[in-house]
N, C-alpha and C positions, 0 to 999 in steps of 0.2 A: 581763472579770468576768462579762459576760452570757454566753458559749460556757461559760465552765466552770458558772454556775448551768444553762445548759440541758441539760452533760453529767452533772450531779448527777441532775437531774430524770429523766433519760432514761435513767441509769445507764452512760454513757458516759465511762469513765474514761481511756483511752488517746489520746494526742496525736495519733496516725496516724487514729483513728477520728473524732476531732474533725475535724480536718483534712478527712478525706474527708465527714464531712456539711457543711462549709461550700461544699463544689462542688457538693454534689446534693442538699439539702434545701433546700427553699424557705424552709421557718419560718426557718432558720439564715439563709440569705441574705437575708433580711427584717430579722431580729435584726443582722446586724453589716453592714447598710448594703453588700452584695455584696463583702466583703471577703473574700480565700481567703489566709488566713495558712498556714503552713509549718507541718507538725508539728514542727519545733525551734524555731519561734519561740513556738509553744503552748507547749512543754516549756521552754523558756530561762523564758518570761515568768512559768510557774507555780514553777519554781525560784527566781527574783529576787524574787519577792512572796509568798513562802508566808506570811508575817506578818500581811501587808495582808489577803489572802483567809483566814485565818483570823478576824481583825478582824471581816471584812464577816460572816460566820457567826454571830458572837455577837450582835453590833447586831443584825442580822435578828431572831436569836431574842428577844431583848429587844426590838425594836420590835413583834413580834407580839404578846408578852405585854402590851406597853403599850395597842394597840388590842384587846385581849382576846379575838384569836384563840386564844387557849390558854385555856381555861375552866377552872377549878376548880369544876366545878359538879358534880351528882351526878343520874344520871336515873333515874325510878322508872316502872315498869310495872304499871297496874293488873291486877290479876289473879292475879299471878305470885307465887309461894313463894319469897322470898329467905331465906336464913339468914345471922341479923344475928352477926355473927362479929367481933370487933376483933382479930386475928391480925397478927403482927408485919407480914406480907404485906401488910396491906390498911391500915396507920396510916402518917402520915409524923411524923418530927419534923425538927428542923433539923440535924441531924447527917446523918440521911437525905437530907436534898434536898441537904446539901453534899456527900454523897458524890454524889448522882445527878450535879450539875452537873460534878464531879470526872470521872465516867464518860464524860458528853457531851462535855468537852472531849478527854479521851484517842482517844474516837472521831472528833473533827473532825481529831485529828493524824494517826490512823491511815488517815482519807480522804484527807489530803494526801500522806501516804508511798506508797499504792498505786497511783496513777497513774505515780510514775516507777518501781517495779516492772515494771508493764506496758509501758511504753517502753523499757527496758532489755531487758525480754524479745525485744519485737519488734525491737529494733536488733539483738542477737545472733541471732534466727532469719534476718533479711534479711542479715546478715555471711554466715552459714554457708550461704545460699542461695546468694549471689555467689559464694562461694568453689568452691561445687561447679560453676556453670556457667562458672567459668573452668578449672578442672580438667577438664572435659567438652570445653571449645573446646581446648585446648592439646594434647589427647589425639587428638583427630580432626582437628587442623589439618593434619598430615601426609598423612593418608588421601586427602583429598580434593584436595590440590594433584598426589600421584601418580595418582590414577585421573584426574586431568583430562590429564595428561601423557600416560598411556598411551592415551588415549582418540584424542587427536591422533596 
């Protein structure tokens, strides 16, 4: 969970990039106690615990609201000219708050799906690169042996 929160704060969503951070970033090494999980382990953990991670995000927001880290206050500045407008965008009703909470839940779900897409894209590019390397090796293999025997 620490690694996912770190990845969220530093906008690292790929399992491979998180695994790389575990090996080269001192901050992450300290955070995880010098554990170096493989990218597949990170991916499987996120896939298997998607509901739990979502609940942690929601409870964290409620905790912040309970500690009054999210304030419902206004800021005023002396000497400024502000236009007093009670437009639909500037006021909130219970329905609007429910809608905003629903959109935040959708945002959490979207965030949980994005790393999967990044991982699948990286996996596909790695497989493509490996197949290109094997094709090049197979096409050049006969040339090396032929040149070697001609040299002898």
